[in-house]
C-alpha positions in Angstrom: 75.2 8.7 94.5 74.9 5.9 92.0 73.4 2.7 93.3 75.8 -0.2 93.8 76.2 -2.7 90.9 75.8 -6.3 91.8 77.9 -8.5 89.5 78.0 -12.3 89.9 80.1 -15.0 88.3 78.7 -18.4 87.4 81.5 -20.0 85.4 85.2 -20.1 86.2 86.2 -22.2 83.2 85.0 -24.1 80.1 83.3 -27.2 81.7 82.2 -25.6 85.0 78.8 -26.5 86.5 76.2 -26.0 83.7 73.3 -25.2 86.0 75.2 -22.7 88.1 73.9 -19.6 86.3 70.2 -20.5 86.5 70.6 -21.6 90.2 72.4 -18.4 91.1 69.8 -16.1 89.4 67.0 -18.0 91.1 68.5 -17.5 94.5 69.8 -13.9 93.8 67.4 -12.3 91.3 68.7 -8.9 92.3 72.0 -9.5 90.4 72.5 -6.9 87.7 75.2 -8.6 85.7 76.2 -12.2 85.3 79.7 -12.9 84.1 80.7 -16.2 82.6 84.4 -17.0 82.1 85.3 -19.9 79.7 88.8 -19.4 78.6 92.0 -20.7 80.1 95.4 -20.5 78.2 94.9 -23.7 76.3 91.1 -23.3 75.6 91.5 -21.7 72.2 93.8 -24.5 71.0 91.1 -27.0 71.9 88.6 -24.9 70.0 91.0 -24.8 67.0 91.0 -28.6 66.9 87.2 -28.7 67.1 86.8 -26.0 64.5 89.0 -28.0 62.1 86.4 -30.7 62.3 83.3 -28.5 62.5 83.3 -24.9 61.3 80.7 -24.0 63.9 82.7 -25.4 66.8 85.1 -22.5 67.5 83.4 -21.3 70.7 82.2 -22.5 74.1 79.0 -24.3 73.1 78.3 -24.9 76.8 77.2 -21.2 76.8 74.2 -22.1 74.6 72.9 -24.4 77.3 73.4 -21.7 79.9 71.3 -19.3 77.7 68.5 -21.9 77.5 68.6 -22.3 81.3 68.3 -18.5 81.8 65.4 -18.1 79.3 62.6 -18.7 81.9 64.0 -15.9 84.1 64.2 -13.5 81.2 60.7 -14.5 80.1 59.5 -13.7 83.6 60.9 -10.2 83.5 64.5 -10.5 84.7 66.7 -7.6 83.5 70.0 -9.3 84.4 72.6 -8.8 81.7 75.3 -11.3 80.7 78.9 -10.6 79.8 81.1 -13.5 78.7 84.2 -14.6 76.7 82.4 -17.7 75.4 83.0 -16.4 71.8 86.4 -18.1 71.9 88.0 -18.3 68.5 84.7 -17.4 66.7 82.7 -14.8 68.6 80.5 -14.2 65.5 79.5 -17.8 65.3 78.7 -17.8 69.0 76.6 -14.7 68.5 74.6 -16.3 65.7 74.0 -19.4 67.7 73.0 -17.4 70.8 70.6 -15.4 68.7 69.0 -18.6 67.5 68.6 -19.9 71.0 67.0 -16.7 72.3 64.6 -16.5 69.3 63.5 -20.1 69.8 62.7 -19.2 73.4 60.6 -16.2 72.3 63.2 -13.7 73.5 63.6 -11.7 70.3 63.7 -8.5 72.3 67.0 -9.3 74.0 69.9 -7.5 72.3 73.2 -9.3 71.6 76.5 -7.5 71.0 79.6 -9.4 69.9 83.1 -8.0 70.3 85.9 -9.1 67.9 89.4 -7.9 67.3 91.4 -10.0 69.8 92.7 -12.4 67.1 96.2 -11.2 66.2 97.5 -14.3 64.6 98.2 -12.6 61.2 100.4 -10.0 63.0 102.5 -12.6 64.7 102.9 -14.6 61.5 103.8 -11.5 59.5 106.6 -10.4 61.9 107.6 -13.2 64.2 110.9 -11.6 65.2 108.9 -8.8 67.0 107.2 -11.1 69.5 109.7 -12.5 72.0 108.5 -15.0 74.6 107.8 -13.1 77.9 109.1 -16.0 80.0 112.2 -17.0 78.1 113.1 -14.1 75.8 113.2 -16.5 72.8 112.3 -15.3 69.4 109.0 -16.5 67.9 110.8 -17.2 64.6 111.5 -20.8 65.5 107.9 -21.8 66.0 106.1 -19.3 63.8 105.3 -21.9 61.2 103.5 -24.0 63.8 101.4 -21.3 65.3 97.7 -22.2 65.9 96.2 -19.3 67.8 97.3 -15.8 68.9 94.8 -13.6 70.8 95.4 -10.4 72.7 93.7 -9.8 76.0 91.5 -6.9 75.2 90.1 -4.7 78.0 86.8 -3.4 79.4 86.1 -0.4 77.1 84.3 -2.2 74.3 82.2 -4.1 76.8 81.2 -0.9 78.5 80.5 0.7 75.1 78.2 -2.2 74.1 76.3 -2.1 77.4 75.8 1.7 77.1 74.4 1.1 73.7 71.8 -1.2 75.1 73.2 -4.7 74.9 71.6 -7.4 77.1 74.2 -10.0 76.3 77.8 -9.2 75.4 79.9 -12.0 73.8 83.6 -11.6 73.3 86.6 -13.8 72.6 89.8 -13.3 74.6 89.2 -10.7 77.2 91.2 -10.1 80.4 89.3 -12.0 83.1 88.7 -8.9 85.4 87.6 -6.8 82.4 84.4 -8.8 82.3 83.6 -7.0 85.6 85.2 -3.7 84.9 83.2 -3.2 81.7 79.8 -3.2 83.4 81.2 -0.9 86.1 82.4 1.6 83.5 79.0 1.7 81.9 77.1 1.8 85.2 79.1 4.4 87.1 80.2 6.5 84.2 83.8 6.6 85.3 86.3 8.5 83.1 89.1 6.6 81.6 91.6 8.3 84.0 89.7 7.4 87.2 92.4 4.7 87.8 91.7 4.1 91.5 88.0 3.3 90.8 89.0 1.1 87.8 91.6 -0.6 90.0 88.9 -1.4 92.6 86.6 -2.9 89.9 89.6 -4.9 88.5 90.2 -6.3 92.0 86.5 -7.2 92.3 86.6 -9.0 88.9 89.8 -10.8 90.0 88.1 -12.0 93.2 85.0 -13.5 91.4 86.5 -14.7 88.2 87.3 -18.2 89.5 83.8 -18.9 90.6 83.4 -20.7 93.9 87.0 -20.2 94.9 86.1 -17.0 96.7 83.4 -18.8 98.5 85.4 -21.6 99.9 86.1 -23.8 96.9 89.7 -24.9 96.7 90.2 -23.4 100.1 92.9 -24.5 102.6 90.0 -25.0 105.1 87.7 -26.8 102.6 87.1 -29.7 105.0 86.0 -27.4 107.7 83.2 -25.8 105.6 79.7 -26.6 106.8 78.4 -27.5 103.4 80.5 -28.4 100.4 77.8 -30.0 98.4 76.5 -26.8 96.8 79.1 -24.1 97.3 77.7 -20.7 96.2 79.1 -18.7 93.3 80.4 -15.2 94.2 78.7 -11.9 94.0 80.6 -8.6 94.0 78.5 -5.6 95.2 80.6 -2.7 93.7 80.1 0.9 94.8 80.9 4.1 93.1 84.4 4.5 94.6 85.4 1.0 93.3 85.4 -0.8 96.6 83.1 -3.8 96.9 81.6 -6.4 99.2 82.1 -10.0 98.2 79.1 -12.3 99.1 77.1 -15.3 97.8 73.5 -16.2 97.4 71.7 -17.0 100.7 71.2 -20.6 101.4 74.2 -21.8 99.4 77.1 -23.8 100.8 80.6 -22.8 101.3 81.6 -19.6 103.1 82.8 -16.1 102.3 85.3 -15.1 104.9 88.4 -12.9 105.2 90.5 -16.0 104.6 88.7 -17.3 101.5 88.8 -13.8 99.9 92.5 -13.3 100.8 93.4 -16.7 99.3 91.7 -15.7 96.0 93.3 -12.2 96.2 96.7 -13.8 96.0 95.9 -16.0 93.1 97.9 -15.4 89.9 98.7 -11.7 90.6 102.4 -11.6 90.0 103.7 -8.3 91.4 101.2 -7.2 94.1 102.4 -3.6 93.6 101.7 -3.7 89.8 99.0 -6.2 88.9 98.7 -5.6 85.2 95.5 -5.5 83.2 94.4 -3.8 79.9 92.4 -1.3 82.0 94.9 -0.2 84.7 98.0 -1.1 86.6 96.8 -2.1 90.0 98.6 -1.8 93.4 97.2 -4.3 95.9 99.7 -3.2 98.6 97.1 -1.1 100.5 94.1 -3.4 100.1 92.0 -4.1 103.2 89.8 -7.1 103.6 87.2 -6.9 106.4 84.3 -9.2 107.4 81.2 -6.9 107.7 78.6 -9.6 108.2 77.8 -13.3 107.7 79.3 -14.2 104.2 80.0 -10.6 103.5 83.6 -9.3 103.1 84.4 -5.7 102.2 87.5 -5.2 100.0 88.9 -1.7 99.5 92.1 0.2 99.0 93.2 -0.8 95.5 95.1 2.0 93.8 95.5 2.4 90.0 97.9 3.9 87.5 97.6 4.2 83.7 97.5 0.8 81.9 100.5 -0.5 79.9 101.1 0.6 76.4 101.1 -3.0 75.3 98.6 -5.9 75.6 99.5 -9.4 76.5 99.0 -12.0 73.8 98.3 -15.7 74.5 99.6 -17.7 71.5 99.9 -21.4 71.1 101.7 -23.6 68.6 101.9 -27.3 67.8 104.6 -29.0 69.8 104.4 -32.7 69.2 102.3 -35.4 70.8 101.8 -37.0 74.2 100.0 -39.9 75.9 99.4 -41.0 79.5 98.6 -44.5 80.6 97.8 -45.9 84.1 97.3 -49.2 85.9 96.8 -50.1 89.5 99.4 -52.3 91.3 98.6 -53.8 94.7 100.1 -56.1 97.2 103.5 -56.3 98.9 106.2 -53.9 97.6 103.4 -52.2 95.4 105.4 -49.0 94.8 108.6 -50.8 93.9 106.9 -53.2 91.6 104.9 -50.4 89.9 108.0 -48.3 89.3 109.9 -51.3 87.9 107.0 -52.0 85.6 107.1 -48.5 84.2 110.8 -48.6 83.7 110.6 -52.0 81.9 107.9 -50.6 79.6 110.1 -47.7 78.6 113.1 -49.9 78.0 111.1 -52.2 75.8 109.9 -49.3 73.7 113.4 -47.8 73.4 114.7 -51.2 72.2 112.1 -51.0 69.4 113.3 -47.6 68.3 110.7 -45.4 70.0 112.4 -42.1 70.8 110.7 -39.8 73.3 111.9 -36.4 74.3 110.4 -36.7 77.7 109.1 -39.6 79.9 107.7 -39.5 83.4 106.9 -42.4 85.8 104.7 -41.6 88.7 103.3 -43.8 91.5 100.2 -41.9 92.7 99.7 -42.1 96.4 103.5 -42.4 97.1 104.1 -38.6 96.9 104.1 -38.1 93.1 102.4 -34.8 93.6 104.8 -33.8 96.4 108.2 -35.0 95.4 110.7 -34.8 98.2 108.1 -34.2 100.8 106.7 -37.7 101.5 109.1 -39.8 103.6 110.7 -42.8 101.8 109.3 -45.3 104.4 105.8 -44.4 103.3 106.4 -46.3 100.1 107.3 -49.5 102.1 104.0 -49.4 104.0 101.8 -48.8 100.9 99.9 -51.8 99.6 98.5 -50.2 96.5 99.4 -47.5 94.1 98.4 -46.2 90.7 101.2 -46.4 88.1 101.0 -43.5 85.7 103.4 -43.4 82.7 103.6 -40.3 80.4 105.5 -39.8 77.2 106.0 -36.9 74.8 107.6 -37.0 71.3 107.9 -34.8 68.3 106.3 -37.5 66.1 103.0 -39.3 66.4 104.2 -42.8 65.8 106.2 -43.5 69.0 103.5 -42.1 71.1 100.9 -44.3 69.4 103.2 -47.3 70.0 103.4 -46.5 73.7 99.6 -46.3 73.8 99.4 -49.9 72.5 102.0 -51.2 75.0 100.6 -50.1 78.3 97.9 -52.8 78.7 100.2 -55.8 78.1 101.8 -55.0 81.5 98.8 -56.8 83.0 100.3 -60.1 81.8 104.0 -59.3 81.5 104.2 -57.0 84.5 104.3 -57.7 88.3 101.7 -59.8 90.2 98.9 -57.5 91.5 98.5 -55.4 88.3 95.0 -54.5 87.4 92.9 -51.6 86.2 93.2 -52.4 82.5 89.4 -52.0 81.8 90.0 -48.3 81.0 90.2 -47.4 77.3 93.6 -47.5 75.6 95.5 -44.2 76.0 95.2 -41.8 73.1 98.0 -39.9 71.4 97.1 -36.3 71.8 98.6 -33.1 70.3 100.7 -30.9 72.5 100.3 -27.2 72.3 103.1 -25.0 73.5 102.2 -21.7 75.1 103.8 -18.5 73.9 103.1 -15.4 75.9 104.2 -12.1 74.3 103.2 -8.4 74.0 101.7 -6.4 71.2 101.3 -2.7 70.9 97.9 -1.6 72.2 97.3 0.5 69.1 97.6 -2.6 66.8 94.5 -4.2 68.4 91.2 -2.7 67.2 88.1 -4.1 68.8 84.9 -4.0 66.8 81.3 -4.4 68.1 78.8 -6.3 66.0 75.0 -6.2 66.7 72.7 -9.2 66.5 69.6 -7.0 66.9 68.7 -4.3 64.4 67.4 -1.9 67.1 70.8 -1.8 68.8 72.7 -0.4 65.8 72.1 3.2 66.6 75.2 4.2 68.5 76.5 7.5 69.5 79.2 8.9 67.2 81.3 9.5 70.3 81.9 5.8 70.6 85.6 4.9 70.1 84.7 1.6 68.6 83.4 0.7 65.2 79.9 -0.7 65.4 78.6 -3.0 62.6 76.1 -5.6 61.7 77.5 -9.1 61.5 78.6 -10.3 58.1 
């Protein structure tokens, strides 16, 4: 019987707590694999903007700080491996930078593998009619000229291959979030590709820990009832050979791992619970059981798997105009009425001066803007302060820039009780439209690059091409 594999997650998104990984490893040194997730749907578009200004900025540079924070543990003998999608748009640049960080810390012996192949932008540009929008059915032809990024969600197999070959750190670009967990499980347990139930269990484990502290009480319905929300622990999945797992967290951390916190995360972004799709398997969650087996220990079992789809999901983005948001505080009698009237006056003034917006939104924060139709109208009458937030979007930059210059003058030409103008002038920012589509699995060819000469000797049975970086 193969020993359990302890996989922790210490980053749910690009911008998560920078010290989380080092703190987690200090409190739970027994963790075998640390996963770090940096990529939301829009992340690669932001990286594209940054890379246009700096050729070395196409990846999550926060990851380099995490490596520096982990260096003392590795120097002291930790054998914890790291698997991450921090490579973003440029995994090779991320690999080079990571190699420099480790070398500077005296960790030349740690082996880095970088996975490429998720970038399918050339394929979408070459044949846009073949890539219909998954949500609307629209043809890509209309926006193909404005495409910025297109990346396929690759699966766990190349991650497993790199770990089997001896990688200590695996860096990829766009990877399906649960695959960051499935890859280490494939390498550790030696599952065959057709062991779909086991792979489904590992996929579920990865799904439960991918959003960081959410499985440990973060963002929970009962957040206010948690004993300690100052330092909520990041999750650990103890996966066993049959694919089931126990979700827990480091001892001494805040939050809680309960049946409820795990079930809340279980239902997060799953689509059809009978067919949760990933590059590694189609997963049925209909028979899953969630059972508390100790303090901050929840066993999850019963996932069932079928062969994965013949296609991979692609996350593509395209330029779609410009936007800006401006806000001011309005207080006193009739605060909400005055704030809304001020926002309407601002938009009328801009329209009179020829500014054409395709979309405008006026919100009075505190008066039910986040819950339209739920807050009773009389609540507005009782409110003595609100935050006015006005948002605009346009195809061209100029009207949005004009709006950004006009929000502050409401302090003198708007209603009595207007304040909060000390914030910087709003900025006109690019809008990136999201285009989800599918691509044939066979059209996506992952490749593994090694940033340590000793790691290049790979079995010929490997299904992936292994190469030194260019």
